[in-house]
Backbone as JSON Lines, residues from 0, in Angstrom:
{"i":0,"aa":"M","n":[164.47,169.57,114.82],"ca":[164.76,168.26,114.38],"c":[164.38,168.15,112.91]}
{"i":1,"aa":"R","n":[165.28,167.54,112.24],"ca":[165.11,167.49,110.81],"c":[165.18,166.05,110.34]}
{"i":2,"aa":"I","n":[164.27,165.61,109.34],"ca":[164.26,164.27,108.78],"c":[165.39,164.2,107.76]}
{"i":3,"aa":"P","n":[166.17,163.14,107.85],"ca":[167.28,163.06,106.89],"c":[166.76,162.89,105.47]}
{"i":4,"aa":"P","n":[167.37,163.46,104.56],"ca":[166.91,163.45,103.16],"c":[167.27,162.12,102.48]}
{"i":5,"aa":"Y","n":[166.53,161.05,102.8],"ca":[166.8,159.74,102.19],"c":[166.37,159.68,100.74]}
{"i":6,"aa":"F","n":[165.46,160.57,100.38],"ca":[164.98,160.51,99.01],"c":[166.05,160.98,98.02]}
{"i":7,"aa":"Y","n":[167.12,161.53,98.53],"ca":[168.22,161.9,97.64],"c":[169.11,160.7,97.35]}
{"i":8,"aa":"S","n":[169.11,159.74,98.21],"ca":[169.99,158.59,98.04],"c":[169.36,157.62,97.02]}
{"i":9,"aa":"R","n":[170.16,157.18,96.06],"ca":[169.68,156.32,94.99],"c":[169.3,154.93,95.53]}
{"i":10,"aa":"S","n":[170.03,154.42,96.45],"ca":[169.74,153.09,96.97],"c":[168.4,153.07,97.71]}
{"i":11,"aa":"F","n":[168.11,154.12,98.45],"ca":[166.81,154.19,99.14],"c":[165.68,154.42,98.16]}
{"i":12,"aa":"Q","n":[165.92,155.17,97.12],"ca":[164.88,155.39,96.11],"c":[164.54,154.08,95.41]}
{"i":13,"aa":"R","n":[165.59,153.29,95.07],"ca":[165.35,151.99,94.44],"c":[164.59,151.07,95.4]}
{"i":14,"aa":"F","n":[164.98,151.08,96.65],"ca":[164.31,150.23,97.63],"c":[162.84,150.59,97.76]}
{"i":15,"aa":"F","n":[162.52,151.85,97.93],"ca":[161.13,152.29,98.09],"c":[160.34,152.07,96.82]}
{"i":16,"aa":"S","n":[160.96,152.33,95.67],"ca":[160.23,152.1,94.41],"c":[160.01,150.59,94.22]}
{"i":17,"aa":"G","n":[160.95,149.75,94.62],"ca":[160.78,148.3,94.55],"c":[159.66,147.83,95.47]}
{"i":18,"aa":"V","n":[159.6,148.42,96.68],"ca":[158.52,148.06,97.61],"c":[157.18,148.46,97.02]}
{"i":19,"aa":"V","n":[157.07,149.64,96.44],"ca":[155.81,150.12,95.87],"c":[155.42,149.27,94.67]}
{"i":20,"aa":"I","n":[156.39,149.02,93.76],"ca":[156.09,148.2,92.58],"c":[155.74,146.77,93.0]}
{"i":21,"aa":"G","n":[156.45,146.19,93.95],"ca":[156.14,144.85,94.46],"c":[154.75,144.79,95.08]}
{"i":22,"aa":"A","n":[154.4,145.83,95.83],"ca":[153.07,145.88,96.44],"c":[151.99,145.94,95.37]}
{"i":23,"aa":"I","n":[152.23,146.74,94.32],"ca":[151.24,146.86,93.25],"c":[151.12,145.54,92.5]}
{"i":24,"aa":"I","n":[152.25,144.92,92.18],"ca":[152.21,143.64,91.46],"c":[151.55,142.56,92.32]}
{"i":25,"aa":"S","n":[151.9,142.48,93.59],"ca":[151.29,141.47,94.46],"c":[149.79,141.72,94.61]}
{"i":26,"aa":"W","n":[149.38,142.99,94.67],"ca":[147.96,143.32,94.76],"c":[147.24,142.89,93.48]}
{"i":27,"aa":"L","n":[147.84,143.11,92.31],"ca":[147.24,142.7,91.05],"c":[147.15,141.17,90.97]}
{"i":28,"aa":"I","n":[148.2,140.47,91.4],"ca":[148.17,139.01,91.41],"c":[147.07,138.51,92.36]}
{"i":29,"aa":"F","n":[146.95,139.14,93.52],"ca":[145.9,138.77,94.48],"c":[144.52,138.98,93.86]}
{"i":30,"aa":"L","n":[144.31,140.13,93.22],"ca":[143.01,140.4,92.6],"c":[142.7,139.38,91.51]}
{"i":31,"aa":"Y","n":[143.71,139.04,90.7],"ca":[143.51,138.07,89.64],"c":[143.13,136.71,90.22]}
{"i":32,"aa":"M","n":[143.87,136.22,91.21],"ca":[143.6,134.91,91.81],"c":[142.24,134.91,92.51]}
{"i":33,"aa":"F","n":[141.96,135.96,93.25],"ca":[140.69,136.06,93.96],"c":[139.53,136.09,92.97]}
{"i":34,"aa":"G","n":[139.69,136.83,91.88],"ca":[138.65,136.92,90.85],"c":[138.4,135.57,90.2]}
{"i":35,"aa":"R","n":[139.47,134.83,89.9],"ca":[139.32,133.51,89.29],"c":[138.59,132.56,90.25]}
{"i":36,"aa":"M","n":[138.98,132.58,91.52],"ca":[138.33,131.7,92.49],"c":[136.86,132.07,92.65]}
{"i":37,"aa":"Q","n":[136.55,133.36,92.66],"ca":[135.16,133.79,92.8],"c":[134.34,133.39,91.58]}
{"i":38,"aa":"E","n":[134.95,133.5,90.39],"ca":[134.24,133.05,89.19],"c":[133.9,131.57,89.27]}
{"i":39,"aa":"E","n":[134.87,130.77,89.7],"ca":[134.63,129.34,89.85],"c":[133.52,129.09,90.87]}
{"i":40,"aa":"Q","n":[133.55,129.8,91.99],"ca":[132.52,129.62,93.01],"c":[131.14,130.03,92.49]}
{"i":41,"aa":"V","n":[131.1,131.1,91.73],"ca":[129.82,131.55,91.16],"c":[129.29,130.5,90.19]}
{"i":42,"aa":"K","n":[130.17,129.92,89.36],"ca":[129.75,128.86,88.43],"c":[129.19,127.66,89.2]}
{"i":43,"aa":"V","n":[129.9,127.25,90.25],"ca":[129.45,126.1,91.04],"c":[128.1,126.41,91.69]}
{"i":44,"aa":"I","n":[127.95,127.59,92.22],"ca":[126.7,127.97,92.89],"c":[125.55,128.0,91.88]}
{"i":45,"aa":"R","n":[125.79,128.53,90.69],"ca":[124.75,128.57,89.66],"c":[124.36,127.15,89.24]}
{"i":46,"aa":"Q","n":[125.36,126.29,89.05],"ca":[125.06,124.9,88.69],"c":[124.24,124.23,89.78]}
{"i":47,"aa":"Q","n":[124.61,124.46,91.03],"ca":[123.87,123.86,92.14],"c":[122.46,124.42,92.23]}
{"i":48,"aa":"E","n":[122.29,125.71,91.98],"ca":[120.95,126.3,92.0],"c":[120.08,125.7,90.9]}
{"i":49,"aa":"E","n":[120.66,125.52,89.7],"ca":[119.91,124.89,88.61],"c":[119.56,123.45,88.95]}
{"i":50,"aa":"L","n":[120.5,122.73,89.52],"ca":[120.25,121.35,89.92],"c":[119.16,121.27,90.98]}
{"i":51,"aa":"I","n":[119.23,122.17,91.94],"ca":[118.21,122.18,93.01],"c":[116.84,122.49,92.42]}
{"i":52,"aa":"A","n":[116.78,123.46,91.5],"ca":[115.5,123.82,90.88],"c":[114.95,122.63,90.09]}
{"i":53,"aa":"D","n":[115.81,121.95,89.33],"ca":[115.37,120.77,88.57],"c":[114.88,119.67,89.5]}
{"i":54,"aa":"L","n":[115.63,119.43,90.57],"ca":[115.22,118.38,91.51],"c":[113.92,118.73,92.22]}
{"i":55,"aa":"E","n":[113.71,120.0,92.53],"ca":[112.45,120.42,93.16],"c":[111.28,120.17,92.2]}
{"i":56,"aa":"K","n":[111.47,120.53,90.91],"ca":[110.41,120.29,89.94],"c":[110.13,118.8,89.81]}
{"i":57,"aa":"E","n":[111.19,118.0,89.73],"ca":[111.03,116.56,89.61],"c":[110.35,115.98,90.85]}
{"i":58,"aa":"K","n":[110.73,116.48,92.03],"ca":[110.11,116.01,93.27],"c":[108.63,116.34,93.29]}
{"i":59,"aa":"N","n":[108.27,117.54,92.85],"ca":[106.86,117.92,92.82],"c":[106.07,117.04,91.86]}
{"i":60,"aa":"I","n":[106.68,116.74,90.7],"ca":[106.01,115.86,89.73],"c":[105.79,114.48,90.34]}
{"i":61,"aa":"W","n":[106.83,113.94,90.99],"ca":[106.72,112.62,91.6],"c":[105.66,112.62,92.7]}
{"i":62,"aa":"Q","n":[105.63,113.68,93.5],"ca":[104.65,113.74,94.58],"c":[103.23,113.79,94.03]}
{"i":63,"aa":"E","n":[103.02,114.57,92.96],"ca":[101.69,114.64,92.36],"c":[101.29,113.28,91.8]}
{"i":64,"aa":"D","n":[102.22,112.63,91.09],"ca":[101.92,111.3,90.56],"c":[101.63,110.3,91.68]}
{"i":65,"aa":"F","n":[102.4,110.38,92.75],"ca":[102.21,109.49,93.87],"c":[100.85,109.71,94.52]}
{"i":66,"aa":"K","n":[100.47,110.97,94.68],"ca":[99.15,111.26,95.26],"c":[98.03,110.72,94.37]}
{"i":67,"aa":"K","n":[98.16,110.92,93.06],"ca":[97.14,110.42,92.14],"c":[97.05,108.9,92.2]}
{"i":68,"aa":"L","n":[98.21,108.23,92.23],"ca":[98.2,106.77,92.31],"c":[97.6,106.29,93.63]}
{"i":69,"aa":"N","n":[97.92,106.98,94.72],"ca":[97.34,106.59,96.01],"c":[95.82,106.72,96.0]}
{"i":70,"aa":"E","n":[95.34,107.83,95.45],"ca":[93.89,108.01,95.39],"c":[93.25,106.94,94.51]}
{"i":71,"aa":"K","n":[93.89,106.64,93.4],"ca":[93.36,105.62,92.5],"c":[93.38,104.25,93.19]}
{"i":72,"aa":"N","n":[94.46,103.94,93.89],"ca":[94.57,102.65,94.57],"c":[93.59,102.54,95.73]}
{"i":73,"aa":"K","n":[93.31,103.64,96.41],"ca":[92.32,103.6,97.48],"c":[90.95,103.23,96.92]}
{"i":74,"aa":"E","n":[90.67,103.74,95.75],"ca":[89.38,103.44,95.15],"c":[89.33,101.99,94.64]}
{"i":75,"aa":"L","n":[90.48,101.45,94.27],"ca":[90.5,100.14,93.63],"c":[90.9,99.0,94.56]}
{"i":76,"aa":"L","n":[90.94,99.21,95.86],"ca":[91.29,98.12,96.76],"c":[90.23,97.03,96.68]}
{"i":77,"aa":"T","n":[90.7,95.81,96.52],"ca":[89.78,94.69,96.4],"c":[90.15,93.6,97.38]}
{"i":78,"aa":"V","n":[89.22,92.68,97.59],"ca":[89.46,91.53,98.46],"c":[90.3,90.53,97.67]}
{"i":79,"aa":"Q","n":[91.45,90.18,98.22],"ca":[92.37,89.27,97.53],"c":[92.28,87.84,98.06]}
{"i":80,"aa":"D","n":[91.95,87.69,99.34],"ca":[91.98,86.36,99.95],"c":[90.91,86.28,101.04]}
{"i":81,"aa":"I","n":[90.5,85.06,101.33],"ca":[89.52,84.83,102.4],"c":[90.16,83.9,103.42]}
{"i":82,"aa":"S","n":[90.08,84.28,104.68],"ca":[90.64,83.46,105.76],"c":[89.51,83.16,106.74]}
{"i":83,"aa":"I","n":[89.24,81.88,106.94],"ca":[88.18,81.43,107.84],"c":[88.84,80.69,109.0]}
{"i":84,"aa":"K","n":[88.38,80.98,110.22],"ca":[88.91,80.28,111.39],"c":[87.74,79.9,112.3]}
{"i":85,"aa":"I","n":[87.7,78.65,112.67],"ca":[86.68,78.17,113.61],"c":[87.36,78.08,114.97]}
{"i":86,"aa":"T","n":[86.82,78.81,115.95],"ca":[87.52,78.98,117.23],"c":[87.22,77.88,118.24]}
{"i":87,"aa":"N","n":[86.05,77.29,118.21],"ca":[85.71,76.35,119.29],"c":[85.5,74.92,118.78]}
{"i":88,"aa":"G","n":[86.31,74.48,117.87],"ca":[86.2,73.11,117.36],"c":[86.57,72.08,118.4]}
{"i":89,"aa":"S","n":[87.49,72.41,119.28],"ca":[87.92,71.45,120.31],"c":[86.83,71.25,121.38]}
{"i":90,"aa":"K","n":[85.93,72.18,121.53],"ca":[84.85,72.06,122.52],"c":[83.94,70.87,122.19]}
{"i":91,"aa":"Y","n":[83.69,70.65,120.9],"ca":[82.84,69.56,120.47],"c":[83.67,68.35,120.03]}
{"i":92,"aa":"K","n":[84.94,68.37,120.27],"ca":[85.88,67.29,119.94],"c":[85.79,66.9,118.47]}
{"i":93,"aa":"I","n":[85.94,67.92,117.65],"ca":[85.92,67.72,116.21],"c":[87.35,67.68,115.71]}
{"i":94,"aa":"D","n":[87.65,66.72,114.84],"ca":[89.02,66.59,114.35],"c":[89.37,67.73,113.37]}
{"i":95,"aa":"A","n":[90.66,67.91,113.14],"ca":[91.15,69.02,112.33],"c":[90.72,68.91,110.87]}
{"i":96,"aa":"L","n":[90.61,67.7,110.36],"ca":[90.19,67.52,108.98],"c":[88.76,68.0,108.77]}
{"i":97,"aa":"S","n":[87.88,67.68,109.7],"ca":[86.49,68.13,109.59],"c":[86.4,69.64,109.67]}
{"i":98,"aa":"I","n":[87.19,70.22,110.56],"ca":[87.2,71.69,110.68],"c":[87.7,72.31,109.38]}
{"i":99,"aa":"F","n":[88.73,71.71,108.8],"ca":[89.27,72.22,107.54],"c":[88.22,72.13,106.43]}
{"i":100,"aa":"E","n":[87.49,71.01,106.38],"ca":[86.46,70.85,105.36],"c":[85.36,71.89,105.52]}
{"i":101,"aa":"V","n":[84.96,72.16,106.76],"ca":[83.94,73.19,107.0],"c":[84.45,74.56,106.56]}
{"i":102,"aa":"Q","n":[85.7,74.84,106.89],"ca":[86.28,76.13,106.49],"c":[86.29,76.26,104.96]}
{"i":103,"aa":"E","n":[86.66,75.2,104.28],"ca":[86.7,75.25,102.81],"c":[85.29,75.4,102.24]}
{"i":104,"aa":"K","n":[84.29,74.74,102.87],"ca":[82.92,74.86,102.4],"c":[82.41,76.3,102.56]}
{"i":105,"aa":"V","n":[82.76,76.93,103.68],"ca":[82.36,78.32,103.89],"c":[83.07,79.23,102.88]}
{"i":106,"aa":"K","n":[84.33,78.94,102.62],"ca":[85.06,79.73,101.61],"c":[84.38,79.63,100.24]}
{"i":107,"aa":"E","n":[83.94,78.42,99.88],"ca":[83.25,78.25,98.61],"c":[81.94,79.04,98.58]}
{"i":108,"aa":"D","n":[81.24,79.06,99.72],"ca":[79.96,79.76,99.77],"c":[80.12,81.27,99.59]}
{"i":109,"aa":"I","n":[81.19,81.8,100.11],"ca":[81.36,83.27,100.02],"c":[82.47,83.66,99.04]}
{"i":110,"aa":"S","n":[82.83,82.76,98.15],"ca":[83.91,83.04,97.2],"c":[83.56,84.14,96.2]}
{"i":111,"aa":"N","n":[82.3,84.5,96.11],"ca":[81.92,85.55,95.17],"c":[82.43,86.94,95.6]}
{"i":112,"aa":"V","n":[82.91,87.09,96.83],"ca":[83.43,88.39,97.25],"c":[84.88,88.6,96.82]}
{"i":113,"aa":"L","n":[85.53,87.55,96.33],"ca":[86.9,87.7,95.85],"c":[86.93,88.66,94.67]}
{"i":114,"aa":"A","n":[87.92,89.53,94.65],"ca":[88.13,90.53,93.59],"c":[87.02,91.58,93.56]}
{"i":115,"aa":"K","n":[86.27,91.69,94.64],"ca":[85.26,92.75,94.74],"c":[85.87,93.95,95.47]}
{"i":116,"aa":"D","n":[85.33,95.1,95.2],"ca":[85.78,96.32,95.85],"c":[85.47,96.24,97.34]}
{"i":117,"aa":"L","n":[86.37,96.78,98.16],"ca":[86.18,96.72,99.61],"c":[84.89,97.4,100.05]}
{"i":118,"aa":"H","n":[84.54,98.47,99.39],"ca":[83.31,99.19,99.76],"c":[82.08,98.31,99.52]}
{"i":119,"aa":"V","n":[82.08,97.59,98.42],"ca":[80.95,96.7,98.11],"c":[80.86,95.59,99.14]}
{"i":120,"aa":"V","n":[82.0,95.01,99.5],"ca":[82.0,93.93,100.48],"c":[81.55,94.45,101.84]}
{"i":121,"aa":"Y","n":[82.01,95.66,102.19],"ca":[81.62,96.23,103.48],"c":[80.11,96.48,103.54]}
{"i":122,"aa":"T","n":[79.56,96.98,102.48],"ca":[78.12,97.25,102.5],"c":[77.29,95.97,102.51]}
{"i":123,"aa":"S","n":[77.87,94.87,102.04],"ca":[77.12,93.61,102.03],"c":[77.58,92.66,103.14]}
{"i":124,"aa":"K","n":[78.19,93.18,104.19],"ca":[78.68,92.3,105.26],"c":[77.53,91.61,106.01]}
{"i":125,"aa":"D","n":[76.41,92.27,106.14],"ca":[75.25,91.63,106.79],"c":[74.77,90.43,105.97]}
{"i":126,"aa":"L","n":[74.77,90.59,104.68],"ca":[74.39,89.48,103.8],"c":[75.38,88.32,103.92]}
{"i":127,"aa":"L","n":[76.66,88.64,104.01],"ca":[77.68,87.6,104.2],"c":[77.43,86.84,105.5]}
{"i":128,"aa":"E","n":[77.16,87.57,106.57],"ca":[76.89,86.92,107.86],"c":[75.68,85.99,107.76]}
{"i":129,"aa":"K","n":[74.63,86.44,107.1],"ca":[73.43,85.62,106.98],"c":[73.68,84.38,106.13]}
{"i":130,"aa":"V","n":[74.5,84.52,105.08],"ca":[74.82,83.36,104.24],"c":[75.57,82.32,105.07]}
{"i":131,"aa":"I","n":[76.47,82.77,105.91],"ca":[77.25,81.83,106.72],"c":[76.4,81.23,107.83]}
{"i":132,"aa":"E","n":[75.61,82.05,108.51],"ca":[74.86,81.59,109.69],"c":[73.63,80.77,109.34]}
{"i":133,"aa":"N","n":[73.02,80.97,108.18],"ca":[71.78,80.28,107.84],"c":[72.01,78.92,107.21]}
{"i":134,"aa":"K","n":[73.23,78.55,106.97],"ca":[73.49,77.25,106.35],"c":[74.01,76.29,107.41]}
{"i":135,"aa":"P","n":[73.24,75.26,107.74],"ca":[73.72,74.3,108.74],"c":[74.84,73.44,108.17]}
{"i":136,"aa":"V","n":[75.72,72.98,109.06],"ca":[76.87,72.18,108.67],"c":[76.76,70.83,109.35]}
{"i":137,"aa":"V","n":[77.01,69.75,108.61],"ca":[76.94,68.39,109.17],"c":[78.36,67.89,109.33]}
{"i":138,"aa":"I","n":[78.7,67.57,110.59],"ca":[80.02,67.02,110.91],"c":[79.8,65.79,111.77]}
{"i":139,"aa":"N","n":[80.31,64.65,111.32],"ca":[80.19,63.38,112.05],"c":[78.73,63.08,112.42]}
{"i":140,"aa":"D","n":[77.84,63.22,111.47],"ca":[76.4,62.95,111.62],"c":[75.73,63.86,112.64]}
{"i":141,"aa":"R","n":[76.3,64.98,112.93],"ca":[75.68,65.99,113.8],"c":[75.55,67.29,113.01]}
{"i":142,"aa":"R","n":[74.47,68.0,113.31],"ca":[74.24,69.28,112.63],"c":[74.72,70.41,113.54]}
{"i":143,"aa":"Y","n":[75.47,71.27,112.95],"ca":[76.0,72.43,113.68],"c":[75.58,73.7,112.95]}
{"i":144,"aa":"Q","n":[75.45,74.73,113.74],"ca":[75.15,76.05,113.2],"c":[76.4,76.91,113.38]}
{"i":145,"aa":"L","n":[76.76,77.7,112.38],"ca":[77.91,78.59,112.46],"c":[77.45,79.98,112.89]}
{"i":146,"aa":"T","n":[78.24,80.6,113.75],"ca":[77.95,81.97,114.21],"c":[79.19,82.82,113.96]}
{"i":147,"aa":"V","n":[78.97,83.95,113.34],"ca":[80.09,84.85,113.04],"c":[80.4,85.65,114.31]}
{"i":148,"aa":"R","n":[81.63,85.52,114.81],"ca":[82.06,86.27,115.99],"c":[82.84,87.52,115.61]}
{"i":149,"aa":"K","n":[83.61,87.43,114.56],"ca":[84.44,88.57,114.19],"c":[84.64,88.54,112.68]}
{"i":150,"aa":"M","n":[84.52,89.72,112.06],"ca":[84.75,89.82,110.62],"c":[85.57,91.07,110.35]}
{"i":151,"aa":"V","n":[86.74,90.87,109.74],"ca":[87.61,91.98,109.39],"c":[87.68,92.03,107.86]}
{"i":152,"aa":"I","n":[87.3,93.18,107.32],"ca":[87.25,93.32,105.87],"c":[88.4,94.22,105.43]}
{"i":153,"aa":"Y","n":[89.31,93.63,104.71],"ca":[90.4,94.36,104.07],"c":[90.81,93.55,102.85]}
{"i":154,"aa":"T","n":[92.02,93.67,102.38],"ca":[92.4,92.88,101.2],"c":[92.3,91.39,101.49]}
{"i":155,"aa":"T","n":[92.42,91.02,102.77],"ca":[92.14,89.65,103.19],"c":[90.9,89.71,104.09]}
{"i":156,"aa":"L","n":[89.9,88.96,103.72],"ca":[88.66,88.92,104.5],"c":[88.84,87.87,105.59]}
{"i":157,"aa":"N","n":[88.98,88.31,106.83],"ca":[89.19,87.41,107.98],"c":[87.86,87.24,108.71]}
{"i":158,"aa":"I","n":[87.47,85.98,108.89],"ca":[86.21,85.69,109.58],"c":[86.48,84.64,110.65]}
{"i":159,"aa":"E","n":[86.06,84.95,111.88],"ca":[86.15,83.98,112.98],"c":[84.75,83.46,113.25]}
{"i":160,"aa":"L","n":[84.64,82.14,113.27],"ca":[83.33,81.5,113.44],"c":[83.33,80.64,114.69]}
{"i":161,"aa":"E","n":[82.12,80.42,115.24],"ca":[81.92,79.5,116.34],"c":[80.87,78.49,115.93]}
{"i":162,"aa":"L","n":[81.08,77.29,116.41],"ca":[80.12,76.22,116.16],"c":[79.14,76.11,117.33]}
{"i":163,"aa":"T","n":[77.9,75.89,117.02],"ca":[76.89,75.59,118.05],"c":[76.02,74.45,117.5]}
{"i":164,"aa":"L","n":[75.55,73.62,118.42],"ca":[74.68,72.51,117.98],"c":[73.36,73.07,117.47]}
{"i":165,"aa":"A","n":[72.91,72.54,116.33],"ca":[71.66,73.01,115.72],"c":[70.47,72.3,116.36]}
{"i":166,"aa":"Q","n":[69.35,73.0,116.5],"ca":[68.13,72.42,117.08],"c":[67.38,71.68,116.03]}
């Protein structure tokens, strides 16, 4: 069996040479397009890597600043407001105005803790209790003694008081 000699025919030679040249040209076009796309992708990736690195540095700076500010603010927390509440005013049938006046009087007595550091106020809480409890209060010609039931010390100093008849 013998292969026919197609390479002698001019039309087949042109066809095969056209296929080979077309394959080479298409391969070169493919390489060019693929190379251009890869260059673009590499540029985008490099830009994103630089952006990520910059954002990481910026994030670290912000976190450090935030930590420093938090530590500074923890040290500088102060008492901003005083809230006084008398829990058993209705037991002695005392009107709301008298209770309000007593609350305001107690606020005036302990107003020196405003704008003080929380640590200072916490260490002097026993003194605050004694200032409140040792001062008798006169309401409707009766003397009452205040007793501290609950004291919460934070930026708002919350104190719950009870009234008892004084001896």
